[in-house]
C-alpha positions as a printed NumPy array, in Angstrom:
array([[101.112,   8.774,  -1.654],
       [104.761,   9.727,  -2.229],
       [107.23 ,  11.865,  -0.343],
       [108.686,  14.429,  -2.729],
       [111.793,  16.549,  -2.272],
       [111.554,  19.809,  -4.238],
       [114.993,  21.378,  -4.635],
       [114.911,  25.051,  -5.567],
       [116.758,  28.347,  -5.186],
       [113.498,  30.211,  -4.509],
       [110.801,  28.529,  -2.431],
       [108.381,  31.391,  -3.07 ],
       [108.404,  30.563,  -6.803],
       [107.259,  27.   ,  -6.067],
       [104.105,  27.798,  -4.065],
       [101.686,  26.929,  -6.866],
       [103.245,  23.57 ,  -7.708],
       [103.529,  22.754,  -3.992],
       [ 99.812,  23.304,  -3.527],
       [ 98.955,  21.194,  -6.574],
       [101.12 ,  18.331,  -5.302],
       [ 99.514,  18.419,  -1.859],
       [ 96.01 ,  18.422,  -3.357],
       [ 96.931,  15.126,  -5.022],
       [ 97.665,  13.663,  -1.599],
       [101.462,  13.701,  -1.746],
       [103.851,  15.099,   0.837],
       [106.288,  17.701,  -0.495],
       [109.273,  19.341,   1.142],
       [110.423,  22.476,  -0.69 ],
       [113.919,  23.607,   0.263],
       [116.789,  25.852,  -0.729],
       [119.071,  25.103,   2.21 ],
       [119.073,  21.372,   1.442],
       [120.098,  22.176,  -2.13 ],
       [123.061,  24.155,  -0.84 ],
       [124.021,  21.313,   1.522],
       [123.723,  18.818,  -1.319],
       [126.056,  20.918,  -3.438],
       [128.62 ,  20.69 ,  -0.621],
       [128.042,  16.96 ,  -0.153],
       [126.9  ,  17.435,   3.451],
       [123.249,  16.384,   3.271],
       [122.159,  14.075,   6.124],
       [121.632,  10.715,   4.46 ],
       [118.869,   9.741,   6.865],
       [116.806,  12.679,   5.636],
       [117.22 ,  11.868,   1.941],
       [116.196,   8.261,   2.509],
       [112.673,   9.486,   3.233],
       [111.953,  10.641,  -0.325],
       [110.894,   8.579,  -3.338],
       [110.911,  11.501,  -5.787],
       [113.275,  14.428,  -6.303],
       [111.827,  17.366,  -8.231],
       [114.418,  19.785,  -9.601],
       [113.258,  23.38 , -10.022],
       [114.063,  25.38 , -13.135],
       [115.679,  27.948, -10.823],
       [118.689,  25.601, -10.557],
       [121.498,  26.181, -13.075],
       [122.718,  23.455, -15.436],
       [125.987,  23.171, -13.507],
       [124.177,  22.829, -10.175],
       [121.79 ,  20.277, -11.635],
       [124.699,  18.206, -12.933],
       [126.27 ,  18.203,  -9.471],
       [122.993,  17.162,  -7.823],
       [122.422,  14.364, -10.336],
       [125.952,  13.101,  -9.844],
       [125.471,  12.853,  -6.092],
       [122.033,  11.271,  -6.23 ],
       [123.061,   8.793,  -8.922],
       [120.618,   5.877,  -9.24 ],
       [119.673,   5.894,  -5.563],
       [116.388,   7.793,  -5.926],
       [113.315,   6.187,  -7.455],
       [112.449,   9.077,  -9.733],
       [114.11 ,  12.381, -10.653],
       [111.926,  14.954, -12.409],
       [113.057,  18.199, -14.048],
       [110.697,  21.177, -13.847],
       [111.044,  23.179, -17.059],
       [109.156,  24.792, -19.933],
       [112.089,  24.395, -22.308],
       [111.866,  22.335, -25.475],
       [114.622,  19.753, -25.888],
       [116.102,  18.278, -29.034],
       [116.416,  14.49 , -29.271],
       [120.116,  14.759, -28.423],
       [119.398,  16.947, -25.394],
       [116.715,  14.527, -24.188],
       [119.197,  11.647, -24.44 ],
       [121.7  ,  13.644, -22.412],
       [119.108,  14.396, -19.731],
       [118.034,  10.764, -19.478],
       [121.611,   9.532, -19.271],
       [122.248,  12.019, -16.467],
       [119.366,  10.578, -14.446],
       [116.374,  12.816, -15.224],
       [113.521,  10.453, -16.123],
       [110.591,  12.849, -16.595],
       [109.848,  16.505, -17.241],
       [107.187,  18.768, -15.777],
       [106.018,  22.155, -17.058],
       [105.765,  25.107, -14.683],
       [101.973,  25.189, -14.885],
       [100.837,  21.586, -15.376],
       [ 97.233,  20.454, -15.331],
       [ 96.117,  18.245, -12.452],
       [ 95.99 ,  15.186, -14.713],
       [ 99.448,  15.844, -16.139],
       [100.882,  16.311, -12.662],
       [ 99.263,  13.108, -11.409],
       [100.737,  11.15 , -14.34 ],
       [104.238,  12.61 , -14.025],
       [104.359,  11.931, -10.273],
       [103.098,   8.364, -10.593],
       [105.591,   5.849,  -9.204],
       [105.267,   2.078,  -9.79 ],
       [104.267,   0.17 ,  -6.668],
       [107.539,  -1.749,  -6.775],
       [109.314,   1.556,  -6.244],
       [107.041,   3.268,  -3.76 ],
       [106.784,   0.262,  -1.447],
       [110.387,  -0.944,  -1.507],
       [112.58 ,  -0.641,   1.543],
       [114.226,   2.738,   2.009],
       [117.224,   1.289,   3.803],
       [120.574,   2.025,   2.193],
       [118.852,   3.89 ,  -0.596],
       [121.064,   6.952,  -0.801],
       [124.834,   6.898,  -0.689],
       [126.389,  10.322,  -1.208],
       [129.899,  11.034,  -2.363],
       [131.61 ,  14.052,  -0.907],
       [133.995,  14.658,  -3.815],
       [132.744,  16.908,  -6.586],
       [135.135,  15.588,  -9.239],
       [136.718,  12.11 ,  -9.512],
       [140.519,  11.961,  -9.557],
       [140.955,   8.527, -11.149],
       [139.168,   5.725, -12.975],
       [138.004,   3.984,  -9.804],
       [136.342,   7.115,  -8.425],
       [134.68 ,   7.807, -11.767],
       [133.176,   4.309, -11.878],
       [131.961,   4.729,  -8.293],
       [130.279,   8.057,  -9.057],
       [128.831,   7.466, -12.532],
       [126.895,   4.508, -13.844],
       [128.558,   3.074, -16.967],
       [127.387,   0.077, -18.944],
       [129.691,  -2.903, -19.463],
       [130.638,  -1.762, -22.96 ],
       [131.077,   1.87 , -21.884],
       [133.477,   0.708, -19.171],
       [135.392,  -1.398, -21.692],
       [135.795,   1.475, -24.167],
       [136.79 ,   3.917, -21.452],
       [139.332,   1.525, -19.937],
       [140.928,   0.792, -23.322],
       [141.323,   4.484, -24.143],
       [142.568,   5.314, -20.659],
       [145.183,   2.543, -20.788],
       [146.289,   3.84 , -24.199],
       [147.775,   6.803, -22.322],
       [147.104,   9.381, -25.02 ],
       [147.579,   7.053, -27.989],
       [145.09 ,   7.129, -30.861],
       [143.076,   3.94 , -31.432],
       [141.372,   3.413, -34.78 ],
       [137.715,   2.35 , -34.882],
       [138.744,  -1.087, -36.126],
       [141.272,  -1.528, -33.299],
       [138.734,  -0.549, -30.645],
       [136.069,  -2.822, -32.112],
       [138.467,  -5.778, -32.043],
       [139.447,  -5.007, -28.437],
       [135.848,  -4.594, -27.24 ],
       [134.065,  -7.365, -29.143],
       [137.08 ,  -9.682, -29.716],
       [136.183, -10.129, -33.369],
       [136.659,  -8.439, -36.704],
       [134.866,  -5.076, -36.915],
       [131.442,  -4.947, -38.536],
       [129.251,  -2.042, -39.586],
       [127.013,  -2.81 , -36.614],
       [129.915,  -2.717, -34.126],
       [131.313,   0.497, -35.591],
       [127.906,   2.17 , -35.343],
       [127.525,   0.945, -31.764],
       [131.009,   2.246, -30.935],
       [130.028,   5.743, -32.108],
       [127.064,   5.668, -29.725],
       [129.248,   4.469, -26.851],
       [131.702,   7.327, -27.411],
       [128.867,   9.852, -27.481],
       [127.373,   8.576, -24.198],
       [130.804,   8.47 , -22.558],
       [131.368,  12.148, -23.333],
       [128.055,  13.025, -21.72 ],
       [128.763,  10.961, -18.62 ],
       [132.241,  12.454, -18.23 ],
       [130.655,  15.9  , -18.228],
       [128.078,  14.755, -15.676],
       [130.978,  13.663, -13.464],
       [132.417,  17.181, -13.651],
       [135.165,  16.269, -16.125],
       [135.911,  17.758, -19.535],
       [134.083,  15.589, -22.049],
       [136.047,  17.162, -24.894],
       [139.111,  15.225, -23.673],
       [137.536,  12.248, -25.445],
       [138.218,  13.25 , -29.031],
       [137.176,  11.878, -32.388],
       [139.975,  12.284, -34.934],
       [138.291,  11.894, -38.288],
       [140.01 ,   9.325, -40.457],
       [142.198,   8.209, -37.546],
       [140.092,   7.094, -34.585],
       [139.624,   8.078, -30.958],
       [141.896,   9.421, -28.239],
       [141.44 ,  10.129, -24.531],
       [143.752,  12.955, -23.557],
       [146.017,  12.504, -20.553],
       [144.665,  15.572, -18.75 ],
       [141.165,  14.123, -18.24 ],
       [141.524,  13.769, -14.476],
       [142.616,  16.734, -12.342],
       [145.668,  16.373, -10.155],
       [144.974,  15.135,  -6.659],
       [145.338,  18.103,  -4.327],
       [148.449,  17.643,  -2.233],
       [149.098,  18.58 ,   1.339],
       [151.678,  21.272,   1.701],
       [154.207,  20.602,   4.379],
       [156.608,  23.078,   5.82 ],
       [160.194,  21.969,   5.533],
       [162.18 ,  23.055,   8.582],
       [165.186,  25.214,   7.863],
       [168.541,  23.534,   8.232],
       [170.323,  24.485,  11.375],
       [173.278,  26.808,  10.857],
       [176.532,  24.975,  10.722]])
């Protein structure tokens, strides 16, 4: 038996799937208000720690889903997207990188639902302590905050750091390969680099940043534009008027 959090913008639309889930012996909490709180980063952490599965309704927009996935990160056992849409291979990769592990149609059979909701024992029985850590910022303002909010592999971090330190300078594929792998570039490394760049763009977008700031300049290389991170909002202070002389 699992505890499932169903995030939706219309609870009435989820009545059928709720009933199916309960008939399988699972507990399900369908909520709109918790979705709104999650979007604001004000969800009580103690409440979220009680759920092994998060089910995202197809009533949630792509932008809202990206925000939710960013906040949940890798702290939930299983995130499932409810949808009848057909995805291309590239779109599936993007979804999986963002954190969605499985997909569920709007009218699944009992067997399909049972299979999609199955959670390995290692997950369902593990301690729930310290499972969910929410960030309250919607968009990171620097490299450190990005790395805290989004899971990057070792090589993804290396590529991102090199391009960020370049401060708007173009690096050729050969230069980046030498910096990342500390050896002369090979066809294998260059192919791997293309994949790393592609995944980085997706993860930047998941973080709420403009993935197009990471550009491929054909025949030249790659560049990370300086305006990737937004300016940190300042605190306006009122300057007292000078006293009349």
